[in-house]
C-alpha positions in Angstrom: -15.5 193.8 -49.4 -15.3 192.1 -52.6 -13.2 189.6 -51.7 -15.6 188.8 -49.0 -18.5 188.9 -51.7 -18.7 184.6 -51.4 -19.6 184.6 -48.2 -21.3 187.7 -47.8 -24.1 185.7 -50.2 -23.9 182.4 -48.6 -24.9 184.9 -45.4 -27.5 186.6 -46.3 -28.9 182.7 -48.2 -28.8 181.9 -44.5 -30.2 185.2 -42.6 -33.7 184.0 -45.2 -33.9 180.6 -43.0 -33.4 181.4 -39.6 -34.4 184.7 -37.7 -32.5 186.9 -35.5 -32.7 188.5 -32.4 -31.1 191.3 -30.8 -29.4 191.4 -28.0 -31.4 192.3 -25.8 -33.7 190.5 -26.1 -31.1 187.5 -26.2 -30.0 188.9 -23.0 -33.4 189.1 -21.9 -33.3 184.8 -22.5 -30.6 184.2 -20.9 -31.3 185.6 -18.0 -34.0 183.8 -17.8 -32.8 180.9 -18.4 -35.2 180.6 -21.4 -31.8 179.6 -23.8 -28.7 179.1 -24.8 -26.0 181.8 -26.2 -23.6 179.5 -28.0 -20.7 181.4 -29.5 -19.0 180.1 -32.5 -16.3 182.1 -32.8 -12.8 181.0 -32.5 -11.3 179.5 -29.2 -8.7 182.9 -29.3 -11.9 185.2 -30.3 -13.9 183.9 -26.8 -10.8 183.8 -24.7 -10.4 188.0 -25.7 -14.4 188.5 -23.8 -17.5 187.0 -24.2 -20.6 186.5 -22.9 -20.8 185.8 -19.3 -23.3 182.1 -19.4 -22.4 181.5 -23.1 -21.1 178.2 -24.6 -18.7 177.9 -26.7 -18.4 175.9 -29.8 -16.9 177.4 -32.9 -18.0 177.2 -35.8 -15.6 174.3 -37.8 -17.2 171.9 -34.6 -20.7 172.8 -33.4 -22.1 170.5 -35.5 -20.2 167.6 -34.3 -21.0 168.9 -30.1 -23.9 170.5 -30.4 -26.2 167.1 -29.4 -23.7 165.8 -26.5 -23.8 169.8 -25.2 -27.2 170.8 -26.3 -29.0 167.5 -26.4 -33.0 168.8 -26.4 -34.4 169.8 -29.8 -36.8 172.4 -28.2 -34.1 174.6 -26.8 -33.8 177.8 -27.7 -30.8 178.6 -28.8 -29.4 181.3 -29.5 -26.0 181.8 -31.8 -23.4 184.8 -32.0 -20.6 185.6 -33.6 -17.8 188.6 -34.1 -20.9 190.3 -36.4 -23.7 188.2 -37.1 -22.6 186.1 -40.2 -20.6 182.4 -38.8 -23.5 182.5 -36.5 -26.1 183.0 -39.3 -24.8 180.2 -40.5 -24.3 178.3 -37.7 -28.1 179.0 -36.4 -29.3 177.6 -40.6 -26.9 174.5 -40.0 -28.5 173.7 -36.7 -32.4 174.3 -38.0 -31.3 171.2 -40.1 -29.9 168.7 -38.0 -33.6 169.5 -36.5 -33.2 172.0 -33.6 -36.2 173.8 -34.0 -35.8 177.0 -31.8 -33.0 178.1 -33.0 -31.8 182.0 -33.3 -29.2 184.6 -34.2 -28.0 187.7 -32.4 -28.4 190.3 -35.2 -24.7 191.9 -35.0 -22.5 189.4 -33.8 -21.2 190.5 -30.5 -19.9 193.6 -31.4 -24.0 194.3 -31.4 -23.8 193.2 -27.7 -20.9 195.5 -26.5 -22.8 198.3 -28.7 -26.0 197.8 -26.4 -24.2 197.4 -22.9 -24.3 194.1 -22.5 -22.0 192.2 -19.7 -18.9 190.1 -21.0 -16.1 188.0 -19.6 -13.1 187.4 -20.1 
């Protein structure tokens, strides 16, 4: 995937600075109320299917929208995208904004579905 080499490098660097969590762990934290899941995919991807109870804030606007939707810097936030790249970048960005408990779902929505976890449309 040479056409995405720079993006992949950026994601690899971001993943060195964030914590990834499994889909099952993310689901358990969402269900217990311990965490908020933020879907950073584009609106058309969200409309095709998403994690029940997740909040949608696309990668392009998450930094603008997060403070209004999740004002508590100590709130556990778990980001996800389709495969884990965009959510890693978003998680790193949220950490730079001062959020202290940010994670990204390893493998993204693809891994969530592969684990047999619930989806909504």
